[in-house]
PDB file with one MODEL, atoms N, CA, C and O in Angstrom:
MODEL        1
ATOM      1  N   MET A   1      46.370-152.375-160.369  1.00  0.00           N
ATOM      2  CA  MET A   1      45.440-152.762-159.315  1.00  0.00           C
ATOM      3  C   MET A   1      45.911-154.026-158.614  1.00  0.00           C
ATOM      4  O   MET A   1      45.449-154.334-157.515  1.00  0.00           O
ATOM      5  N   ASP A   2      46.808-154.746-159.223  1.00  0.00           N
ATOM      6  CA  ASP A   2      47.214-156.055-158.730  1.00  0.00           C
ATOM      7  C   ASP A   2      47.614-156.029-157.254  1.00  0.00           C
ATOM      8  O   ASP A   2      46.983-156.694-156.431  1.00  0.00           O
ATOM      9  N   ILE A   3      48.645-155.277-156.918  1.00  0.00           N
ATOM     10  CA  ILE A   3      49.109-155.279-155.528  1.00  0.00           C
ATOM     11  C   ILE A   3      48.131-154.539-154.619  1.00  0.00           C
ATOM     12  O   ILE A   3      47.958-154.919-153.461  1.00  0.00           O
ATOM     13  N   ARG A   4      47.493-153.489-155.129  1.00  0.00           N
ATOM     14  CA  ARG A   4      46.544-152.743-154.295  1.00  0.00           C
ATOM     15  C   ARG A   4      45.329-153.604-153.949  1.00  0.00           C
ATOM     16  O   ARG A   4      44.793-153.505-152.846  1.00  0.00           O
ATOM     17  N   ARG A   5      44.899-154.439-154.879  1.00  0.00           N
ATOM     18  CA  ARG A   5      43.790-155.360-154.595  1.00  0.00           C
ATOM     19  C   ARG A   5      44.208-156.359-153.520  1.00  0.00           C
ATOM     20  O   ARG A   5      43.446-156.634-152.593  1.00  0.00           O
ATOM     21  N   ALA A   6      45.406-156.896-153.645  1.00  0.00           N
ATOM     22  CA  ALA A   6      45.897-157.866-152.661  1.00  0.00           C
ATOM     23  C   ALA A   6      46.008-157.234-151.278  1.00  0.00           C
ATOM     24  O   ALA A   6      45.647-157.856-150.279  1.00  0.00           O
ATOM     25  N   VAL A   7      46.503-156.007-151.216  1.00  0.00           N
ATOM     26  CA  VAL A   7      46.618-155.307-149.932  1.00  0.00           C
ATOM     27  C   VAL A   7      45.231-155.056-149.354  1.00  0.00           C
ATOM     28  O   VAL A   7      45.021-155.219-148.153  1.00  0.00           O
ATOM     29  N   GLY A   8      44.287-154.661-150.198  1.00  0.00           N
ATOM     30  CA  GLY A   8      42.914-154.427-149.739  1.00  0.00           C
ATOM     31  C   GLY A   8      42.309-155.663-149.103  1.00  0.00           C
ATOM     32  O   GLY A   8      41.696-155.585-148.038  1.00  0.00           O
ATOM     33  N   VAL A   9      42.478-156.796-149.750  1.00  0.00           N
ATOM     34  CA  VAL A   9      41.949-158.053-149.202  1.00  0.00           C
ATOM     35  C   VAL A   9      42.650-158.380-147.889  1.00  0.00           C
ATOM     36  O   VAL A   9      42.008-158.798-146.925  1.00  0.00           O
ATOM     37  N   LYS A  10      43.968-158.189-147.850  1.00  0.00           N
ATOM     38  CA  LYS A  10      44.720-158.464-146.620  1.00  0.00           C
ATOM     39  C   LYS A  10      44.258-157.564-145.471  1.00  0.00           C
ATOM     40  O   LYS A  10      44.296-157.969-144.309  1.00  0.00           O
ATOM     41  N   MET A  11      43.823-156.347-145.797  1.00  0.00           N
ATOM     42  CA  MET A  11      43.348-155.404-144.776  1.00  0.00           C
ATOM     43  C   MET A  11      41.898-155.667-144.379  1.00  0.00           C
ATOM     44  O   MET A  11      41.363-154.999-143.495  1.00  0.00           O
ATOM     45  N   GLY A  12      41.264-156.639-145.030  1.00  0.00           N
ATOM     46  CA  GLY A  12      39.915-157.013-144.627  1.00  0.00           C
ATOM     47  C   GLY A  12      38.798-156.563-145.547  1.00  0.00           C
ATOM     48  O   GLY A  12      37.625-156.728-145.212  1.00  0.00           O
ATOM     49  N   ILE A  13      39.132-155.999-146.698  1.00  0.00           N
ATOM     50  CA  ILE A  13      38.085-155.617-147.649  1.00  0.00           C
ATOM     51  C   ILE A  13      37.645-156.873-148.393  1.00  0.00           C
ATOM     52  O   ILE A  13      38.467-157.598-148.955  1.00  0.00           O
ATOM     53  N   ALA A  14      36.351-157.117-148.390  1.00  0.00           N
ATOM     54  CA  ALA A  14      35.814-158.319-149.032  1.00  0.00           C
ATOM     55  C   ALA A  14      36.081-158.288-150.536  1.00  0.00           C
ATOM     56  O   ALA A  14      35.907-157.248-151.171  1.00  0.00           O
ATOM     57  N   PRO A  15      36.500-159.415-151.113  1.00  0.00           N
ATOM     58  CA  PRO A  15      36.713-159.472-152.563  1.00  0.00           C
ATOM     59  C   PRO A  15      35.470-159.053-153.354  1.00  0.00           C
ATOM     60  O   PRO A  15      35.585-158.476-154.436  1.00  0.00           O
ATOM     61  N   GLU A  16      34.288-159.343-152.814  1.00  0.00           N
ATOM     62  CA  GLU A  16      33.042-158.961-153.492  1.00  0.00           C
ATOM     63  C   GLU A  16      32.907-157.439-153.566  1.00  0.00           C
ATOM     64  O   GLU A  16      32.413-156.893-154.552  1.00  0.00           O
ATOM     65  N   LYS A  17      33.351-156.775-152.517  1.00  0.00           N
ATOM     66  CA  LYS A  17      33.301-155.310-152.504  1.00  0.00           C
ATOM     67  C   LYS A  17      34.265-154.751-153.548  1.00  0.00           C
ATOM     68  O   LYS A  17      33.929-153.809-154.266  1.00  0.00           O
ATOM     69  N   LEU A  18      35.445-155.323-153.629  1.00  0.00           N
ATOM     70  CA  LEU A  18      36.406-154.892-154.637  1.00  0.00           C
ATOM     71  C   LEU A  18      35.876-155.157-156.044  1.00  0.00           C
ATOM     72  O   LEU A  18      36.099-154.361-156.956  1.00  0.00           O
ATOM     73  N   ALA A  19      35.180-156.268-156.216  1.00  0.00           N
ATOM     74  CA  ALA A  19      34.593-156.588-157.521  1.00  0.00           C
ATOM     75  C   ALA A  19      33.528-155.572-157.913  1.00  0.00           C
ATOM     76  O   ALA A  19      33.299-155.340-159.100  1.00  0.00           O
ATOM     77  N   ASP A  20      32.877-154.964-156.927  1.00  0.00           N
ATOM     78  CA  ASP A  20      31.838-153.955-157.179  1.00  0.00           C
ATOM     79  C   ASP A  20      32.405-152.560-157.426  1.00  0.00           C
ATOM     80  O   ASP A  20      31.646-151.623-157.673  1.00  0.00           O
ATOM     81  N   LEU A  21      33.699-152.412-157.365  1.00  0.00           N
ATOM     82  CA  LEU A  21      34.306-151.089-157.516  1.00  0.00           C
ATOM     83  C   LEU A  21      33.874-150.362-158.795  1.00  0.00           C
ATOM     84  O   LEU A  21      33.594-149.165-158.732  1.00  0.00           O
ATOM     85  N   PRO A  22      33.808-151.030-159.946  1.00  0.00           N
ATOM     86  CA  PRO A  22      33.371-150.311-161.149  1.00  0.00           C
ATOM     87  C   PRO A  22      31.944-149.751-161.059  1.00  0.00           C
ATOM     88  O   PRO A  22      31.591-148.830-161.795  1.00  0.00           O
ATOM     89  N   THR A  23      31.141-150.301-160.172  1.00  0.00           N
ATOM     90  CA  THR A  23      29.754-149.826-160.014  1.00  0.00           C
ATOM     91  C   THR A  23      29.522-149.306-158.594  1.00  0.00           C
ATOM     92  O   THR A  23      28.436-149.463-158.038  1.00  0.00           O
ATOM     93  N   TYR A  24      30.553-148.688-158.016  1.00  0.00           N
ATOM     94  CA  TYR A  24      30.470-148.221-156.624  1.00  0.00           C
ATOM     95  C   TYR A  24      29.272-147.311-156.375  1.00  0.00           C
ATOM     96  O   TYR A  24      28.720-147.305-155.275  1.00  0.00           O
ATOM     97  N   GLY A  25      28.869-146.556-157.366  1.00  0.00           N
ATOM     98  CA  GLY A  25      27.762-145.613-157.202  1.00  0.00           C
ATOM     99  C   GLY A  25      26.426-146.274-156.952  1.00  0.00           C
ATOM    100  O   GLY A  25      25.542-145.683-156.332  1.00  0.00           O
ATOM    101  N   GLU A  26      26.274-147.493-157.430  1.00  0.00           N
ATOM    102  CA  GLU A  26      25.023-148.227-157.262  1.00  0.00           C
ATOM    103  C   GLU A  26      25.133-149.381-156.273  1.00  0.00           C
ATOM    104  O   GLU A  26      24.116-149.934-155.853  1.00  0.00           O
ATOM    105  N   SER A  27      26.343-149.746-155.901  1.00  0.00           N
ATOM    106  CA  SER A  27      26.555-150.911-155.043  1.00  0.00           C
ATOM    107  C   SER A  27      26.167-150.634-153.594  1.00  0.00           C
ATOM    108  O   SER A  27      26.551-149.615-153.019  1.00  0.00           O
ATOM    109  N   ALA A  28      25.410-151.543-153.022  1.00  0.00           N
ATOM    110  CA  ALA A  28      25.029-151.442-151.607  1.00  0.00           C
ATOM    111  C   ALA A  28      26.218-151.734-150.694  1.00  0.00           C
ATOM    112  O   ALA A  28      26.132-151.520-149.485  1.00  0.00           O
ATOM    113  N   ARG A  29      27.312-152.214-151.250  1.00  0.00           N
ATOM    114  CA  ARG A  29      28.493-152.540-150.444  1.00  0.00           C
ATOM    115  C   ARG A  29      29.305-151.297-150.053  1.00  0.00           C
ATOM    116  O   ARG A  29      30.204-151.383-149.216  1.00  0.00           O
ATOM    117  N   TYR A  30      28.992-150.154-150.653  1.00  0.00           N
ATOM    118  CA  TYR A  30      29.733-148.926-150.364  1.00  0.00           C
ATOM    119  C   TYR A  30      28.877-147.938-149.589  1.00  0.00           C
ATOM    120  O   TYR A  30      27.695-147.762-149.883  1.00  0.00           O
ATOM    121  N   THR A  31      29.485-147.294-148.595  1.00  0.00           N
ATOM    122  CA  THR A  31      28.794-146.272-147.808  1.00  0.00           C
ATOM    123  C   THR A  31      28.778-144.960-148.598  1.00  0.00           C
ATOM    124  O   THR A  31      29.482-144.820-149.598  1.00  0.00           O
ATOM    125  N   GLU A  32      27.979-144.016-148.144  1.00  0.00           N
ATOM    126  CA  GLU A  32      27.950-142.698-148.786  1.00  0.00           C
ATOM    127  C   GLU A  32      29.322-142.026-148.693  1.00  0.00           C
ATOM    128  O   GLU A  32      29.748-141.340-149.622  1.00  0.00           O
ATOM    129  N   ARG A  33      29.998-142.226-147.583  1.00  0.00           N
ATOM    130  CA  ARG A  33      31.350-141.665-147.400  1.00  0.00           C
ATOM    131  C   ARG A  33      32.306-142.244-148.434  1.00  0.00           C
ATOM    132  O   ARG A  33      33.074-141.511-149.059  1.00  0.00           O
ATOM    133  N   GLU A  34      32.258-143.554-148.612  1.00  0.00           N
ATOM    134  CA  GLU A  34      33.120-144.206-149.597  1.00  0.00           C
ATOM    135  C   GLU A  34      32.772-143.752-151.012  1.00  0.00           C
ATOM    136  O   GLU A  34      33.661-143.527-151.833  1.00  0.00           O
ATOM    137  N   ARG A  35      31.483-143.619-151.293  1.00  0.00           N
ATOM    138  CA  ARG A  35      31.058-143.151-152.620  1.00  0.00           C
ATOM    139  C   ARG A  35      31.575-141.742-152.901  1.00  0.00           C
ATOM    140  O   ARG A  35      32.004-141.447-154.017  1.00  0.00           O
ATOM    141  N   ALA A  36      31.534-140.878-151.895  1.00  0.00           N
ATOM    142  CA  ALA A  36      32.041-139.511-152.068  1.00  0.00           C
ATOM    143  C   ALA A  36      33.539-139.535-152.377  1.00  0.00           C
ATOM    144  O   ALA A  36      34.006-138.813-153.257  1.00  0.00           O
ATOM    145  N   ALA A  37      34.282-140.361-151.655  1.00  0.00           N
ATOM    146  CA  ALA A  37      35.728-140.469-151.882  1.00  0.00           C
ATOM    147  C   ALA A  37      36.025-141.048-153.260  1.00  0.00           C
ATOM    148  O   ALA A  37      36.925-140.577-153.955  1.00  0.00           O
ATOM    149  N   LEU A  38      35.277-142.059-153.652  1.00  0.00           N
ATOM    150  CA  LEU A  38      35.507-142.683-154.953  1.00  0.00           C
ATOM    151  C   LEU A  38      35.131-141.753-156.102  1.00  0.00           C
ATOM    152  O   LEU A  38      35.805-141.743-157.132  1.00  0.00           O
ATOM    153  N   ALA A  39      34.074-140.980-155.941  1.00  0.00           N
ATOM    154  CA  ALA A  39      33.697-140.007-156.975  1.00  0.00           C
ATOM    155  C   ALA A  39      34.798-138.954-157.124  1.00  0.00           C
ATOM    156  O   ALA A  39      35.145-138.563-158.238  1.00  0.00           O
ATOM    157  N   PHE A  40      35.341-138.504-156.000  1.00  0.00           N
ATOM    158  CA  PHE A  40      36.446-137.547-156.003  1.00  0.00           C
ATOM    159  C   PHE A  40      37.655-138.157-156.714  1.00  0.00           C
ATOM    160  O   PHE A  40      38.282-137.515-157.557  1.00  0.00           O
ATOM    161  N   CYS A  41      37.965-139.382-156.368  1.00  0.00           N
ATOM    162  CA  CYS A  41      39.077-140.101-156.982  1.00  0.00           C
ATOM    163  C   CYS A  41      38.887-140.207-158.496  1.00  0.00           C
ATOM    164  O   CYS A  41      39.811-139.955-159.269  1.00  0.00           O
ATOM    165  N   GLU A  42      37.696-140.576-158.897  1.00  0.00           N
ATOM    166  CA  GLU A  42      37.406-140.728-160.321  1.00  0.00           C
ATOM    167  C   GLU A  42      37.590-139.398-161.059  1.00  0.00           C
ATOM    168  O   GLU A  42      38.127-139.365-162.166  1.00  0.00           O
ATOM    169  N   ARG A  43      37.146-138.318-160.444  1.00  0.00           N
ATOM    170  CA  ARG A  43      37.250-137.005-161.084  1.00  0.00           C
ATOM    171  C   ARG A  43      38.699-136.519-161.145  1.00  0.00           C
ATOM    172  O   ARG A  43      39.056-135.766-162.051  1.00  0.00           O
ATOM    173  N   ILE A  44      39.528-136.934-160.206  1.00  0.00           N
ATOM    174  CA  ILE A  44      40.946-136.557-160.254  1.00  0.00           C
ATOM    175  C   ILE A  44      41.682-137.355-161.325  1.00  0.00           C
ATOM    176  O   ILE A  44      42.515-136.807-162.046  1.00  0.00           O
ATOM    177  N   THR A  45      41.382-138.629-161.429  1.00  0.00           N
ATOM    178  CA  THR A  45      42.178-139.509-162.280  1.00  0.00           C
ATOM    179  C   THR A  45      41.746-139.535-163.741  1.00  0.00           C
ATOM    180  O   THR A  45      42.554-139.852-164.615  1.00  0.00           O
ATOM    181  N   ARG A  46      40.506-139.212-164.019  1.00  0.00           N
ATOM    182  CA  ARG A  46      40.025-139.247-165.408  1.00  0.00           C
ATOM    183  C   ARG A  46      40.190-137.881-166.064  1.00  0.00           C
ATOM    184  O   ARG A  46      39.808-136.859-165.496  1.00  0.00           O
ATOM    185  N   ASP A  47      40.756-137.873-167.248  1.00  0.00           N
ATOM    186  CA  ASP A  47      40.991-136.623-167.969  1.00  0.00           C
ATOM    187  C   ASP A  47      39.702-135.973-168.467  1.00  0.00           C
ATOM    188  O   ASP A  47      39.668-134.763-168.691  1.00  0.00           O
ATOM    189  N   ASP A  48      38.650-136.759-168.643  1.00  0.00           N
ATOM    190  CA  ASP A  48      37.404-136.215-169.189  1.00  0.00           C
ATOM    191  C   ASP A  48      36.459-135.675-168.111  1.00  0.00           C
ATOM    192  O   ASP A  48      35.349-135.243-168.424  1.00  0.00           O
ATOM    193  N   LEU A  49      36.887-135.697-166.855  1.00  0.00           N
ATOM    194  CA  LEU A  49      36.059-135.199-165.751  1.00  0.00           C
ATOM    195  C   LEU A  49      36.798-134.110-164.981  1.00  0.00           C
ATOM    196  O   LEU A  49      38.028-134.056-164.988  1.00  0.00           O
ATOM    197  N   GLU A  50      36.042-133.253-164.322  1.00  0.00           N
ATOM    198  CA  GLU A  50      36.617-132.218-163.464  1.00  0.00           C
ATOM    199  C   GLU A  50      36.103-132.389-162.044  1.00  0.00           C
ATOM    200  O   GLU A  50      35.024-132.941-161.826  1.00  0.00           O
ATOM    201  N   VAL A  51      36.875-131.916-161.087  1.00  0.00           N
ATOM    202  CA  VAL A  51      36.419-131.892-159.698  1.00  0.00           C
ATOM    203  C   VAL A  51      35.515-130.665-159.568  1.00  0.00           C
ATOM    204  O   VAL A  51      35.990-129.529-159.552  1.00  0.00           O
ATOM    205  N   THR A  52      34.234-130.906-159.477  1.00  0.00           N
ATOM    206  CA  THR A  52      33.254-129.822-159.425  1.00  0.00           C
ATOM    207  C   THR A  52      33.030-129.361-157.987  1.00  0.00           C
ATOM    208  O   THR A  52      33.435-130.029-157.036  1.00  0.00           O
ATOM    209  N   GLU A  53      32.383-128.218-157.847  1.00  0.00           N
ATOM    210  CA  GLU A  53      32.013-127.730-156.515  1.00  0.00           C
ATOM    211  C   GLU A  53      31.065-128.718-155.840  1.00  0.00           C
ATOM    212  O   GLU A  53      31.144-128.935-154.631  1.00  0.00           O
ATOM    213  N   GLU A  54      30.179-129.308-156.617  1.00  0.00           N
ATOM    214  CA  GLU A  54      29.250-130.304-156.068  1.00  0.00           C
ATOM    215  C   GLU A  54      30.013-131.497-155.494  1.00  0.00           C
ATOM    216  O   GLU A  54      29.682-131.998-154.419  1.00  0.00           O
ATOM    217  N   CYS A  55      31.025-131.941-156.212  1.00  0.00           N
ATOM    218  CA  CYS A  55      31.849-133.059-155.743  1.00  0.00           C
ATOM    219  C   CYS A  55      32.559-132.686-154.443  1.00  0.00           C
ATOM    220  O   CYS A  55      32.589-133.477-153.500  1.00  0.00           O
ATOM    221  N   LEU A  56      33.128-131.486-154.395  1.00  0.00           N
ATOM    222  CA  LEU A  56      33.827-131.044-153.180  1.00  0.00           C
ATOM    223  C   LEU A  56      32.872-130.862-152.009  1.00  0.00           C
ATOM    224  O   LEU A  56      33.210-131.195-150.873  1.00  0.00           O
ATOM    225  N   THR A  57      31.687-130.338-152.279  1.00  0.00           N
ATOM    226  CA  THR A  57      30.690-130.168-151.215  1.00  0.00           C
ATOM    227  C   THR A  57      30.320-131.518-150.626  1.00  0.00           C
ATOM    228  O   THR A  57      30.254-131.681-149.407  1.00  0.00           O
ATOM    229  N   ARG A  58      30.081-132.481-151.500  1.00  0.00           N
ATOM    230  CA  ARG A  58      29.746-133.841-151.044  1.00  0.00           C
ATOM    231  C   ARG A  58      30.899-134.437-150.237  1.00  0.00           C
ATOM    232  O   ARG A  58      30.678-135.082-149.212  1.00  0.00           O
ATOM    233  N   LEU A  59      32.113-134.220-150.699  1.00  0.00           N
ATOM    234  CA  LEU A  59      33.288-134.737-150.003  1.00  0.00           C
ATOM    235  C   LEU A  59      33.399-134.120-148.608  1.00  0.00           C
ATOM    236  O   LEU A  59      33.702-134.814-147.638  1.00  0.00           O
ATOM    237  N   ARG A  60      33.153-132.817-148.516  1.00  0.00           N
ATOM    238  CA  ARG A  60      33.258-132.113-147.231  1.00  0.00           C
ATOM    239  C   ARG A  60      32.169-132.520-146.239  1.00  0.00           C
ATOM    240  O   ARG A  60      32.297-132.276-145.039  1.00  0.00           O
ATOM    241  N   GLU A  61      31.117-133.129-146.731  1.00  0.00           N
ATOM    242  CA  GLU A  61      30.079-133.653-145.828  1.00  0.00           C
ATOM    243  C   GLU A  61      30.582-134.864-145.047  1.00  0.00           C
ATOM    244  O   GLU A  61      30.031-135.207-144.002  1.00  0.00           O
ATOM    245  N   HIS A  62      31.622-135.505-145.555  1.00  0.00           N
ATOM    246  CA  HIS A  62      32.100-136.759-144.968  1.00  0.00           C
ATOM    247  C   HIS A  62      33.541-136.713-144.465  1.00  0.00           C
ATOM    248  O   HIS A  62      33.955-137.574-143.689  1.00  0.00           O
ATOM    249  N   PHE A  63      34.309-135.708-144.904  1.00  0.00           N
ATOM    250  CA  PHE A  63      35.730-135.654-144.569  1.00  0.00           C
ATOM    251  C   PHE A  63      36.117-134.261-144.084  1.00  0.00           C
ATOM    252  O   PHE A  63      35.543-133.259-144.509  1.00  0.00           O
ATOM    253  N   THR A  64      37.103-134.216-143.184  1.00  0.00           N
ATOM    254  CA  THR A  64      37.669-132.939-142.745  1.00  0.00           C
ATOM    255  C   THR A  64      38.663-132.456-143.808  1.00  0.00           C
ATOM    256  O   THR A  64      39.052-133.219-144.692  1.00  0.00           O
ATOM    257  N   GLU A  65      39.064-131.200-143.717  1.00  0.00           N
ATOM    258  CA  GLU A  65      40.047-130.668-144.675  1.00  0.00           C
ATOM    259  C   GLU A  65      41.361-131.456-144.636  1.00  0.00           C
ATOM    260  O   GLU A  65      41.888-131.790-145.697  1.00  0.00           O
ATOM    261  N   PRO A  66      41.917-131.771-143.437  1.00  0.00           N
ATOM    262  CA  PRO A  66      43.142-132.587-143.425  1.00  0.00           C
ATOM    263  C   PRO A  66      42.933-133.963-144.079  1.00  0.00           C
ATOM    264  O   PRO A  66      43.831-134.467-144.753  1.00  0.00           O
ATOM    265  N   GLU A  67      41.775-134.558-143.885  1.00  0.00           N
ATOM    266  CA  GLU A  67      41.497-135.851-144.524  1.00  0.00           C
ATOM    267  C   GLU A  67      41.430-135.705-146.042  1.00  0.00           C
ATOM    268  O   GLU A  67      41.887-136.583-146.774  1.00  0.00           O
ATOM    269  N   ILE A  68      40.863-134.602-146.511  1.00  0.00           N
ATOM    270  CA  ILE A  68      40.774-134.367-147.958  1.00  0.00           C
ATOM    271  C   ILE A  68      42.165-134.159-148.546  1.00  0.00           C
ATOM    272  O   ILE A  68      42.453-134.638-149.643  1.00  0.00           O
ATOM    273  N   VAL A  69      43.021-133.453-147.831  1.00  0.00           N
ATOM    274  CA  VAL A  69      44.401-133.269-148.287  1.00  0.00           C
ATOM    275  C   VAL A  69      45.099-134.619-148.388  1.00  0.00           C
ATOM    276  O   VAL A  69      45.755-134.909-149.388  1.00  0.00           O
ATOM    277  N   GLU A  70      44.958-135.440-147.359  1.00  0.00           N
ATOM    278  CA  GLU A  70      45.584-136.768-147.374  1.00  0.00           C
ATOM    279  C   GLU A  70      45.008-137.634-148.485  1.00  0.00           C
ATOM    280  O   GLU A  70      45.746-138.341-149.172  1.00  0.00           O
ATOM    281  N   LEU A  71      43.711-137.581-148.661  1.00  0.00           N
ATOM    282  CA  LEU A  71      43.052-138.340-149.724  1.00  0.00           C
ATOM    283  C   LEU A  71      43.574-137.895-151.093  1.00  0.00           C
ATOM    284  O   LEU A  71      43.869-138.728-151.950  1.00  0.00           O
ATOM    285  N   THR A  72      43.686-136.586-151.291  1.00  0.00           N
ATOM    286  CA  THR A  72      44.174-136.049-152.559  1.00  0.00           C
ATOM    287  C   THR A  72      45.607-136.495-152.825  1.00  0.00           C
ATOM    288  O   THR A  72      45.942-136.880-153.945  1.00  0.00           O
ATOM    289  N   PHE A  73      46.451-136.446-151.799  1.00  0.00           N
ATOM    290  CA  PHE A  73      47.834-136.896-151.956  1.00  0.00           C
ATOM    291  C   PHE A  73      47.882-138.378-152.324  1.00  0.00           C
ATOM    292  O   PHE A  73      48.608-138.772-153.236  1.00  0.00           O
ATOM    293  N   THR A  74      47.113-139.187-151.619  1.00  0.00           N
ATOM    294  CA  THR A  74      47.113-140.632-151.866  1.00  0.00           C
ATOM    295  C   THR A  74      46.636-140.944-153.278  1.00  0.00           C
ATOM    296  O   THR A  74      47.225-141.778-153.965  1.00  0.00           O
ATOM    297  N   ILE A  75      45.578-140.282-153.708  1.00  0.00           N
ATOM    298  CA  ILE A  75      45.072-140.481-155.073  1.00  0.00           C
ATOM    299  C   ILE A  75      46.145-140.085-156.087  1.00  0.00           C
ATOM    300  O   ILE A  75      46.392-140.804-157.055  1.00  0.00           O
ATOM    301  N   GLY A  76      46.778-138.939-155.855  1.00  0.00           N
ATOM    302  CA  GLY A  76      47.828-138.484-156.764  1.00  0.00           C
ATOM    303  C   GLY A  76      48.997-139.446-156.822  1.00  0.00           C
ATOM    304  O   GLY A  76      49.517-139.735-157.900  1.00  0.00           O
ATOM    305  N   PHE A  77      49.412-139.941-155.673  1.00  0.00           N
ATOM    306  CA  PHE A  77      50.534-140.877-155.634  1.00  0.00           C
ATOM    307  C   PHE A  77      50.185-142.175-156.354  1.00  0.00           C
ATOM    308  O   PHE A  77      50.985-142.687-157.138  1.00  0.00           O
ATOM    309  N   GLN A  78      49.000-142.707-156.092  1.00  0.00           N
ATOM    310  CA  GLN A  78      48.601-143.957-156.733  1.00  0.00           C
ATOM    311  C   GLN A  78      48.436-143.779-158.241  1.00  0.00           C
ATOM    312  O   GLN A  78      48.733-144.692-159.011  1.00  0.00           O
ATOM    313  N   THR A  79      47.964-142.611-158.661  1.00  0.00           N
ATOM    314  CA  THR A  79      47.854-142.325-160.092  1.00  0.00           C
ATOM    315  C   THR A  79      49.243-142.298-160.718  1.00  0.00           C
ATOM    316  O   THR A  79      49.459-142.860-161.792  1.00  0.00           O
ATOM    317  N   PHE A  80      50.181-141.646-160.043  1.00  0.00           N
ATOM    318  CA  PHE A  80      51.566-141.628-160.516  1.00  0.00           C
ATOM    319  C   PHE A  80      52.111-143.049-160.640  1.00  0.00           C
ATOM    320  O   PHE A  80      52.695-143.400-161.665  1.00  0.00           O
ATOM    321  N   ALA A  81      51.925-143.867-159.604  1.00  0.00           N
ATOM    322  CA  ALA A  81      52.444-145.235-159.612  1.00  0.00           C
ATOM    323  C   ALA A  81      51.849-146.037-160.764  1.00  0.00           C
ATOM    324  O   ALA A  81      52.549-146.816-161.411  1.00  0.00           O
ATOM    325  N   SER A  82      50.572-145.848-161.016  1.00  0.00           N
ATOM    326  CA  SER A  82      49.904-146.548-162.110  1.00  0.00           C
ATOM    327  C   SER A  82      50.458-146.112-163.466  1.00  0.00           C
ATOM    328  O   SER A  82      50.741-146.949-164.324  1.00  0.00           O
ATOM    329  N   LYS A  83      50.611-144.806-163.654  1.00  0.00           N
ATOM    330  CA  LYS A  83      51.143-144.279-164.923  1.00  0.00           C
ATOM    331  C   LYS A  83      52.597-144.717-165.116  1.00  0.00           C
ATOM    332  O   LYS A  83      53.003-145.054-166.229  1.00  0.00           O
ATOM    333  N   PHE A  84      53.367-144.713-164.050  1.00  0.00           N
ATOM    334  CA  PHE A  84      54.761-145.140-164.111  1.00  0.00           C
ATOM    335  C   PHE A  84      54.845-146.602-164.538  1.00  0.00           C
ATOM    336  O   PHE A  84      55.625-146.953-165.424  1.00  0.00           O
ATOM    337  N   SER A  85      54.040-147.449-163.904  1.00  0.00           N
ATOM    338  CA  SER A  85      54.034-148.877-164.239  1.00  0.00           C
ATOM    339  C   SER A  85      53.601-149.100-165.680  1.00  0.00           C
ATOM    340  O   SER A  85      54.156-149.945-166.383  1.00  0.00           O
ATOM    341  N   LYS A  86      52.611-148.337-166.109  1.00  0.00           N
ATOM    342  CA  LYS A  86      52.131-148.466-167.493  1.00  0.00           C
ATOM    343  C   LYS A  86      53.226-148.061-168.477  1.00  0.00           C
ATOM    344  O   LYS A  86      53.452-148.748-169.473  1.00  0.00           O
ATOM    345  N   ALA A  87      53.903-146.949-168.201  1.00  0.00           N
ATOM    346  CA  ALA A  87      54.955-146.471-169.096  1.00  0.00           C
ATOM    347  C   ALA A  87      56.092-147.480-169.233  1.00  0.00           C
ATOM    348  O   ALA A  87      56.677-147.631-170.305  1.00  0.00           O
ATOM    349  N   TRP A  88      56.394-148.163-168.138  1.00  0.00           N
ATOM    350  CA  TRP A  88      57.472-149.146-168.146  1.00  0.00           C
ATOM    351  C   TRP A  88      56.972-150.558-168.412  1.00  0.00           C
ATOM    352  O   TRP A  88      57.725-151.527-168.311  1.00  0.00           O
ATOM    353  N   ARG A  89      55.690-150.661-168.755  1.00  0.00           N
ATOM    354  CA  ARG A  89      55.071-151.950-169.113  1.00  0.00           C
ATOM    355  C   ARG A  89      55.280-153.011-168.026  1.00  0.00           C
ATOM    356  O   ARG A  89      55.610-154.163-168.309  1.00  0.00           O
ATOM    357  N   VAL A  90      55.080-152.587-166.788  1.00  0.00           N
ATOM    358  CA  VAL A  90      55.196-153.517-165.668  1.00  0.00           C
ATOM    359  C   VAL A  90      53.949-154.394-165.665  1.00  0.00           C
ATOM    360  O   VAL A  90      52.833-153.901-165.495  1.00  0.00           O
ATOM    361  N   ALA A  91      54.141-155.660-165.848  1.00  0.00           N
ATOM    362  CA  ALA A  91      53.025-156.606-165.893  1.00  0.00           C
ATOM    363  C   ALA A  91      52.567-156.937-164.477  1.00  0.00           C
ATOM    364  O   ALA A  91      53.362-156.883-163.539  1.00  0.00           O
ATOM    365  N   PRO A  92      51.285-157.281-164.316  1.00  0.00           N
ATOM    366  CA  PRO A  92      50.813-157.731-162.999  1.00  0.00           C
ATOM    367  C   PRO A  92      51.684-158.883-162.494  1.00  0.00           C
ATOM    368  O   PRO A  92      52.092-159.756-163.260  1.00  0.00           O
ATOM    369  N   GLN A  93      51.954-158.864-161.214  1.00  0.00           N
ATOM    370  CA  GLN A  93      52.849-159.845-160.611  1.00  0.00           C
ATOM    371  C   GLN A  93      52.124-160.996-159.931  1.00  0.00           C
ATOM    372  O   GLN A  93      52.760-161.844-159.304  1.00  0.00           O
ATOM    373  N   GLY A  94      50.807-161.037-160.048  1.00  0.00           N
ATOM    374  CA  GLY A  94      50.044-162.133-159.466  1.00  0.00           C
ATOM    375  C   GLY A  94      49.742-161.972-157.993  1.00  0.00           C
ATOM    376  O   GLY A  94      49.397-162.950-157.330  1.00  0.00           O
ATOM    377  N   PHE A  95      49.861-160.763-157.461  1.00  0.00           N
ATOM    378  CA  PHE A  95      49.593-160.533-156.039  1.00  0.00           C
ATOM    379  C   PHE A  95      48.138-160.801-155.677  1.00  0.00           C
ATOM    380  O   PHE A  95      47.845-161.271-154.578  1.00  0.00           O
ATOM    381  N   SER A  96      47.235-160.507-156.590  1.00  0.00           N
ATOM    382  CA  SER A  96      45.814-160.666-156.267  1.00  0.00           C
ATOM    383  C   SER A  96      45.239-161.970-156.792  1.00  0.00           C
ATOM    384  O   SER A  96      44.023-162.159-156.799  1.00  0.00           O
ATOM    385  N   ALA A  97      46.093-162.850-157.221  1.00  0.00           N
ATOM    386  CA  ALA A  97      45.623-164.141-157.753  1.00  0.00           C
ATOM    387  C   ALA A  97      45.142-165.050-156.647  1.00  0.00           C
ATOM    388  O   ALA A  97      44.713-166.173-156.913  1.00  0.00           O
TER     389      ALA A  97
ENDMDL
END
């Protein structure tokens, strides 16, 4: 999360909003569109969850099919990068400090 958090702040995402990420479902800082994307992301990245029809229906209320494809690719790529860094024990570099 180190560099991604730093990039998020640089792009204008408030640090408080990033701090609320673990509770995005209840946080007033996230829109329904963002919540749908984050729920989708969570279901893709966690082994104990599945992408349900309900999740996809909610996602389609806020995103077009091309946007969902791009979102899925981005989530997959970031998951790969995270797993790769973990496997090679890449320590945080202080980007978000």
